[in-house]
C-alpha positions as CSV (number, residue, x, y, z in Angstrom):
1,M,68.1,73.9,106.6
2,S,67.4,76.4,108.8
3,T,69.3,79.5,108.4
4,R,72.1,79.1,111.5
5,T,73.1,75.9,110.1
6,H,73.6,77.3,106.3
7,E,75.4,80.0,108.0
8,H,77.5,77.6,109.7
9,M,78.3,75.5,106.7
10,T,78.9,78.8,104.9
11,D,81.5,79.8,107.8
12,K,83.0,76.6,107.6
13,F,83.5,76.3,103.8
14,I,85.4,80.3,104.0
15,F,87.3,79.6,106.9
16,R,88.9,76.5,104.9
17,F,89.3,78.9,101.7
18,V,91.1,81.2,103.4
19,T,93.5,78.8,105.3
20,G,94.0,76.7,101.7
21,I,94.5,80.5,100.1
22,S,96.9,81.7,102.8
23,I,99.0,78.1,102.9
24,F,99.0,78.6,99.1
25,V,100.4,81.5,98.8
26,F,102.8,81.0,101.9
27,L,104.5,78.0,99.8
28,V,104.6,79.9,97.0
29,V,106.4,82.2,98.2
30,V,108.7,80.4,100.2
31,I,109.0,78.1,97.1
32,L,110.2,81.0,95.4
33,N,112.5,82.3,98.1
34,R,114.3,78.9,98.1
35,K,114.9,79.1,94.3
36,I,113.4,75.7,94.0
37,I,111.6,76.1,90.6
38,P,114.5,77.1,88.5
39,V,114.0,80.1,86.1
40,T,113.9,78.6,82.3
41,I,113.3,82.1,80.6
42,E,115.2,85.4,80.1
43,T,114.3,87.8,82.7
44,P,112.2,90.5,81.3
45,S,113.5,93.9,81.6
46,F,110.1,95.2,83.6
47,V,110.8,92.7,86.5
48,Y,114.2,95.3,87.6
49,F,111.4,97.9,88.0
50,L,108.7,95.5,90.4
51,P,110.8,96.2,93.4
52,K,110.0,99.9,93.4
53,L,106.8,99.4,92.0
54,N,106.0,97.1,95.2
55,A,107.0,99.7,97.6
56,I,104.8,102.5,95.7
57,I,102.1,99.9,96.0
58,N,102.8,99.2,99.6
59,G,102.9,103.3,100.6
60,L,99.8,103.5,98.4
61,C,98.3,101.2,100.6
62,S,99.3,102.3,103.8
63,I,97.6,105.9,103.0
64,L,94.7,104.1,101.8
65,L,94.2,102.1,104.7
66,L,94.3,105.7,107.4
67,L,91.6,106.9,105.1
68,S,89.7,103.8,105.5
69,L,89.7,104.3,109.2
70,N,89.3,107.6,108.7
71,Q,86.1,107.1,106.9
72,I,84.7,104.5,109.4
73,R,85.2,106.7,112.3
74,K,83.3,109.3,110.2
75,K,80.4,106.3,109.7
76,N,81.4,106.5,106.2
77,I,80.4,102.6,105.5
78,S,80.3,103.0,101.3
79,A,83.9,105.0,101.7
80,H,85.4,102.7,103.9
81,K,84.1,99.9,101.4
82,K,85.4,101.1,98.4
83,L,88.5,102.1,100.3
84,N,89.1,98.8,101.8
85,I,88.4,96.8,98.2
86,A,91.0,99.5,96.8
87,T,93.6,98.4,99.1
88,F,92.7,94.8,98.7
89,I,92.9,94.7,94.9
90,L,96.2,96.6,95.5
91,S,97.6,94.0,97.4
92,S,96.8,91.7,95.2
93,V,98.9,93.0,92.4
94,F,101.4,93.7,95.0
95,L,101.4,89.9,95.4
96,V,101.6,89.0,91.8
97,S,104.6,91.5,91.6
98,Y,106.4,90.1,94.4
99,I,106.0,86.7,93.2
100,L,107.2,87.6,89.7
101,F,110.2,89.3,91.1
102,H,111.3,86.7,93.5
103,Y,111.4,84.0,90.7
104,F,113.4,85.8,88.3
105,V,115.8,87.4,90.6
106,K,118.2,86.5,93.0
107,E,118.4,87.8,96.6
108,T,119.6,90.9,97.4
109,T,122.0,91.0,100.4
110,Y,121.9,94.3,102.8
111,G,125.4,95.8,102.6
112,G,124.7,98.0,105.7
113,T,126.7,97.5,108.8
114,G,126.4,98.5,112.2
115,V,123.2,99.6,114.2
116,M,121.8,100.0,110.6
117,R,122.4,96.3,109.6
118,Y,120.3,95.3,113.0
119,V,117.6,97.5,112.3
120,Y,117.2,96.5,108.9
121,Y,117.0,92.7,109.9
122,T,115.2,93.5,113.0
123,I,112.3,95.7,110.5
124,L,112.7,92.6,107.6
125,I,112.2,90.0,109.8
126,T,109.3,91.3,111.2
127,H,107.5,92.4,108.4
128,I,108.3,88.9,107.1
129,I,106.5,87.1,109.8
130,L,103.9,89.6,109.9
131,A,102.9,89.7,106.5
132,A,102.5,85.9,106.3
133,G,100.4,85.7,109.5
134,V,98.0,88.9,107.8
135,L,96.8,87.4,105.1
136,P,93.9,84.7,106.6
137,L,93.4,88.2,109.0
138,I,92.8,90.4,105.9
139,L,90.7,87.7,104.3
140,L,88.3,87.1,106.8
141,S,87.7,90.7,108.1
142,F,87.3,91.4,104.1
143,Y,84.8,88.8,104.5
144,R,83.0,89.8,107.2
145,G,82.8,93.4,106.5
146,L,81.2,92.5,102.9
147,Q,78.7,90.2,104.5
148,M,78.3,93.5,106.8
149,Q,78.7,90.7,109.9
150,V,80.1,94.5,111.8
151,E,81.0,92.6,115.0
152,K,82.8,89.3,113.9
153,H,84.5,92.5,111.3
154,K,85.3,94.8,114.1
155,K,86.8,91.8,116.1
156,L,88.8,90.4,113.2
157,V,90.1,94.4,112.3
158,R,91.1,95.0,116.1
159,F,94.1,93.1,115.0
160,A,94.3,93.0,111.0
161,F,94.8,96.5,110.9
162,P,97.5,97.3,112.9
163,I,99.3,94.5,111.3
164,W,98.2,95.4,107.8
165,L,99.4,98.8,108.3
166,Y,103.0,97.8,110.0
167,V,103.8,95.5,106.9
168,T,102.7,97.8,104.2
169,V,104.3,100.8,105.8
170,T,107.8,98.5,106.7
171,G,107.7,97.1,103.2
172,V,108.3,100.7,102.1
173,I,111.4,100.9,104.6
174,V,112.4,97.5,103.7
175,Y,112.7,99.0,100.1
176,L,114.3,102.2,100.9
177,M,117.4,100.2,102.9
178,I,118.0,97.6,100.6
179,S,117.4,99.4,97.4
180,P,121.1,100.9,97.1
181,Y,122.2,97.5,97.3
182,Y,120.5,96.3,94.3
183,T,122.7,95.2,91.4
184,F,120.6,95.1,88.6
């Protein structure tokens, strides 16, 4: 088997894997937000801290993404890679935390009025849509970067980076805006 054929088969597998993971995560989030799976155990007390933890994680991810950009501009590939791995791990922790929280706690409604209500929902809706769409871009750009497929990585990151940064920043903003309306 030629190297090119092997690379094509690997790329095809990775694309299918990323698609599968992305669809799975999307479905889990939709199922939890729709409360399709009933909660059958008592809510652990730590669950109520998770929104704050998620905001902290999002804030840290925003900082790490900016530091990563700075390092790649300096041609420090090693630091860039380490920062991206740390960001990826933190984002994975965020996802688990987000899923846990939404499994146990019913959705909180934003209580603001007037212009702030429109601002909140505009930020929230764009945050949700872009968060759902950025996962495959992150996974593919992560794979390309780890494989040192620099040109393919750069093409993906042109889209993935600003979207991922927007999602992490707006995650903090959404938390700050909705947290006064938590009833737990």
